[in-house]
N, C-alpha and C positions, 0 to 999 in steps of 0.2 A: 492494724494493720487499718481499712478504713469501715463504715459500714457498705456493708456489700448484698445483695440483690443473687438469690441461694439457687432460687433457681432459675435467674437469670447462664451465672454461670455453667450452674452443671449442665441448660442445657449449650451454650458452649463447644468448651469439652466437646460430648455425646457427637456436635458435626464438627469435629475438627482443628478447632481456635487447639493453639497451645494452654496448657492450668494458666501459666502466667499474663500475657492475654487476656484469657478470657478475664481471670481478676482483674484487670485492669480494668477490661470493658463494663463488667458488672459497677464497678466502683466508680464509674460517672454514672453510667447512670440514676443506681441509691443518690445521687452529688445533684443531678438536675432533677429528679424527685425532689430534696429536699424544698431547692431556691426556687423551684414554682410552689414547695407549699410555704413557702415560705408570702413569696408575691401574693400565694389567693391574702392568705392570713392582709393581709396589709392593708388589699383590698377591696373584702368586707371590711374594715375600721373607717376608711375612705370612703363606701359606700355610706353605713352609717353617722359619719361627718355631713356629708353631703345631704342629708337627709333633714338632720339636723339643720342641718344651712339652713332651708327650701321652708325646710316647717317656721323657725324662729322667723325668716325676710317674711314671712301671708302673715307672718303673725302682725309685724309691724302694717304691713299697705295696709294692711285690715284694720288698722286701729284710729293710721292716719285717715287715708280714704271711709270710711266710716261715722267719723265723728263730723268729716265740714257736715 
């Protein structure tokens, strides 16, 4: 069984969905949450990479134009 959101499963079953459908829906939502967290982690890495690139570019430009 995949990772499942227990409270969502319980809420769906109380709302009248059968147990199998509620389980599948809860697993699907948990899968989406997992994918979103991986995208957020990749985005954080990209932000750091961009910041480093901008800092290095500014340092090089400062060195080139301050010396002239």
